[in-house]
C-alpha positions as CSV (number, residue, x, y, z in Angstrom):
1,X,149.3,6.4,-33.6
2,X,146.1,4.5,-34.9
3,X,143.9,7.3,-36.0
4,X,140.6,5.5,-37.1
5,X,138.7,2.2,-37.0
6,X,140.4,1.1,-40.2
7,X,143.7,1.0,-38.5
8,X,145.4,3.9,-40.2
9,X,148.7,4.6,-38.6
10,X,150.1,8.1,-38.5
11,X,153.1,9.8,-36.8
12,X,151.7,11.5,-33.6
13,X,153.4,14.7,-34.4
14,X,151.5,15.0,-37.8
15,X,148.3,14.0,-36.4
16,X,148.5,16.4,-33.3
17,X,149.6,19.3,-35.8
18,X,146.5,18.8,-37.9
19,X,144.3,18.6,-34.9
20,X,145.7,21.9,-33.6
21,X,145.0,23.6,-36.8
22,X,141.6,22.1,-37.1
23,X,140.6,23.1,-33.5
24,X,142.1,26.7,-33.7
25,X,138.9,28.3,-34.3
26,X,137.6,26.8,-31.1
27,X,140.6,28.1,-29.3
28,X,139.7,31.6,-30.5
29,X,136.2,31.2,-29.3
30,X,137.6,30.2,-26.0
31,X,140.1,33.1,-25.8
32,X,143.2,30.8,-25.6
33,X,144.4,30.8,-29.1
34,X,148.0,31.9,-28.0
35,X,148.3,29.1,-25.6
36,X,146.8,26.6,-27.9
37,X,149.2,27.6,-30.7
38,X,152.1,26.9,-28.4
39,X,151.5,23.2,-29.0
40,X,153.1,23.8,-32.5
41,X,156.2,25.1,-30.7
42,X,156.4,21.9,-28.6
43,X,156.0,19.7,-31.7
44,X,158.8,21.7,-33.6
45,X,161.3,22.0,-30.6
46,X,160.5,18.7,-29.0
47,X,159.2,17.9,-25.7
48,X,161.2,19.0,-22.5
49,X,162.7,15.7,-22.1
50,X,163.8,15.5,-25.8
51,X,165.4,19.0,-25.5
52,X,167.2,18.0,-22.2
53,X,168.6,14.8,-23.9
54,X,170.0,16.8,-26.8
55,X,171.7,19.3,-24.4
56,X,173.1,16.3,-22.3
57,X,174.4,14.6,-25.5
58,X,176.1,17.9,-26.8
59,X,177.8,18.4,-23.4
60,X,179.1,14.9,-23.3
61,X,176.7,14.1,-20.4
62,X,177.5,17.2,-18.2
63,X,174.1,17.6,-16.6
64,X,175.1,21.1,-15.4
65,X,174.5,22.2,-18.9
66,X,170.9,20.6,-18.8
67,X,170.3,22.7,-15.7
68,X,171.4,25.8,-17.2
69,X,169.3,25.2,-20.3
70,X,166.2,24.4,-18.2
71,X,166.8,27.7,-16.3
72,X,167.0,29.7,-19.7
73,X,163.8,27.9,-20.9
74,X,162.0,28.7,-17.6
75,X,162.9,32.4,-18.1
76,X,162.3,32.7,-21.7
77,X,160.0,29.8,-22.7
78,X,160.4,26.6,-24.6
79,X,162.7,26.8,-27.6
80,X,165.2,28.9,-25.7
81,X,168.5,29.1,-27.6
82,X,170.9,26.3,-27.0
83,X,174.2,27.8,-25.7
């Protein structure tokens, strides 16, 4: 990601993580700090499609395992344990 007029390039995960930290006080003011902090969970665990690809790879392409994982995440939230 290009982050300034000088063409500085950074990994988007790093840049977004810093932005979340920087904007955390605003989230507190807006009474959505917990929801906003969940962005870190997504950055750490990967986006949904990334988690699903990992499950599919680990299960030799068996998409039923992906469906089971999606159901677990739906019930318990992103970052549900991989079984």
